[in-house]
N, C-alpha and C positions, 0 to 999 in steps of 0.2 A: 503493499499498500504505500502511496505516496500523497502528498498534501499541497494545493497550491492556493494562495491567498492572491487574490486578482481584484486589481481596480479598473473600473471601466469609465471613461470620460466622454462627453458629448451631448448629444441629446438623446438622452437613455432613460430619462423619467417621464411618466404619462405615455408610453408608447409598449406598455405590456412588457417591458423588458424583464421584469422579475419573474413574472407567471413564465414566459417562455424559457427563461433559463431554468426555471425548477423542472420543466419538462423535458429540456434538453440533458440537464444533469441526471433525473431519473431514467432515461432512455439509455444513459451511459453507466447505469449502475452506480452513481456518485451519491455520497451522502456529504452533507454540510448545510450551508445557508446562503441566501442573498437578501441585500437590503440595499435602500436608497440611501445616500450620505447627504449631509446638509450642504455640500457644495454643490449638488446637482447631478452627482455621478451615482454609480452604482459599485457596491462591493461585495464580494463573493468569497467564502473558503469551502472549497472543495476537496475530498478526498476519495481515493479509489486508485485502480491501476494507471501508471503513468501515461500508457498510450490513450487510455479515455480521458485523463485530464488534459493531455494535450489536443484531443478533439474538442473539448469543452472550451478550452482557450483559444481554439479557432474559431469556434462559434460566436464567442465572446466578441470576437474582433468584427462580427459583422451583425450580430443580434437580430431581432425580429426586423421584419421590412421596414417598419416605420421609423426603426432609430437611425440615428445618425452618428457611428461610433468615431470619435476622433484619435482616443489614445487608449491602448490597454497596457497595463503593467502587471505582470504576473510575476510571484516570488514563491520560489520553493521552501517549504518548511518541513519540519519533522512532523510525520502524521500523528495523531493522539486516538484515533478509534473512538472519539466521543460522541459521534453521530450515528443515528439510527437509521434516518432518512435525509431527504433535502428539503429545507423549508423555506419558507419566505419570512424572513424578520420585518417587524414593523417598528 
Protein backbone atom coordinates (compact mmCIF):
# COMPACT_ATOMS: atom_id res chain seq x y z
CA UNK A 1 0.00 0.00 0.00
CA UNK A 2 1.01 3.58 -0.68
CA UNK A 3 -0.39 7.01 0.20
CA UNK A 4 -0.67 10.22 -1.82
CA UNK A 5 -1.58 13.65 -0.47
CA UNK A 6 -2.88 15.65 -3.41
CA UNK A 7 -3.64 19.37 -3.78
CA UNK A 8 -5.68 20.52 -6.79
CA UNK A 9 -6.00 24.17 -7.85
CA UNK A 10 -8.14 25.87 -10.47
CA UNK A 11 -11.88 25.97 -11.00
CA UNK A 12 -12.52 22.88 -8.91
CA UNK A 13 -15.24 23.94 -6.47
CA UNK A 14 -18.90 23.98 -7.46
CA UNK A 15 -18.24 21.59 -10.36
CA UNK A 16 -18.87 18.25 -8.57
CA UNK A 17 -15.14 17.63 -8.27
CA UNK A 18 -15.42 15.94 -4.86
CA UNK A 19 -18.26 13.61 -5.86
CA UNK A 20 -16.48 12.60 -9.05
CA UNK A 21 -13.18 12.17 -7.21
CA UNK A 22 -14.94 9.86 -4.75
CA UNK A 23 -16.32 7.76 -7.62
CA UNK A 24 -12.91 7.65 -9.33
CA UNK A 25 -11.17 6.63 -6.11
CA UNK A 26 -13.73 3.96 -5.32
CA UNK A 27 -13.44 2.51 -8.82
CA UNK A 28 -9.68 2.20 -8.22
CA UNK A 29 -10.17 0.54 -4.79
CA UNK A 30 -8.62 3.50 -2.97
CA UNK A 31 -9.43 4.65 0.54
CA UNK A 32 -9.15 8.13 2.04
CA UNK A 33 -10.98 11.41 1.68
CA UNK A 34 -11.49 14.53 -0.45
CA UNK A 35 -12.49 18.04 0.67
CA UNK A 36 -12.64 21.65 -0.47
CA UNK A 37 -10.01 24.02 0.90
CA UNK A 38 -10.60 27.57 2.10
CA UNK A 39 -8.41 28.83 -0.76
CA UNK A 40 -10.75 27.55 -3.47
CA UNK A 41 -8.93 24.31 -4.20
CA UNK A 42 -9.46 20.67 -3.39
CA UNK A 43 -7.33 18.46 -1.15
CA UNK A 44 -7.37 14.68 -1.03
CA UNK A 45 -5.53 11.87 0.70
CA UNK A 46 -5.74 8.47 -0.92
CA UNK A 47 -4.25 5.11 -0.03
CA UNK A 48 -3.97 1.96 -2.11
CA UNK A 49 -1.88 0.29 -4.76
CA UNK A 50 0.73 2.64 -6.28
CA UNK A 51 -0.49 1.98 -9.83
CA UNK A 52 -4.04 2.93 -8.83
CA UNK A 53 -2.84 6.04 -7.01
CA UNK A 54 -0.97 7.11 -10.14
CA UNK A 55 -4.18 6.65 -12.15
CA UNK A 56 -6.07 8.72 -9.56
CA UNK A 57 -3.49 11.50 -9.72
CA UNK A 58 -3.86 11.50 -13.51
CA UNK A 59 -7.63 11.77 -13.08
CA UNK A 60 -7.13 14.72 -10.70
CA UNK A 61 -5.15 16.53 -13.41
CA UNK A 62 -8.32 16.54 -15.56
CA UNK A 63 -11.19 16.31 -13.08
CA UNK A 64 -14.83 16.24 -14.16
CA UNK A 65 -15.85 17.89 -17.46
CA UNK A 66 -16.78 21.26 -15.93
CA UNK A 67 -13.56 21.62 -13.90
CA UNK A 68 -10.58 23.64 -15.06
CA UNK A 69 -7.57 22.19 -13.27
CA UNK A 70 -4.59 24.55 -13.27
CA UNK A 71 -2.17 22.80 -10.91
CA UNK A 72 -1.84 19.46 -9.12
CA UNK A 73 0.73 18.79 -6.43
CA UNK A 74 1.07 15.20 -5.22
CA UNK A 75 3.20 14.24 -2.25
CA UNK A 76 3.99 10.61 -1.44
CA UNK A 77 3.66 9.76 2.23
CA UNK A 78 3.84 6.67 4.41
CA UNK A 79 0.53 4.83 4.39
CA UNK A 80 -1.38 4.53 7.65
CA UNK A 81 -4.20 2.11 6.79
CA UNK A 82 -6.56 4.30 8.81
CA UNK A 83 -9.35 4.47 6.21
CA UNK A 84 -12.08 1.93 5.50
CA UNK A 85 -13.48 3.67 2.41
CA UNK A 86 -13.18 6.89 0.42
CA UNK A 87 -15.34 9.71 1.73
CA UNK A 88 -16.15 13.35 1.11
CA UNK A 89 -15.24 15.58 4.03
CA UNK A 90 -17.01 18.86 4.69
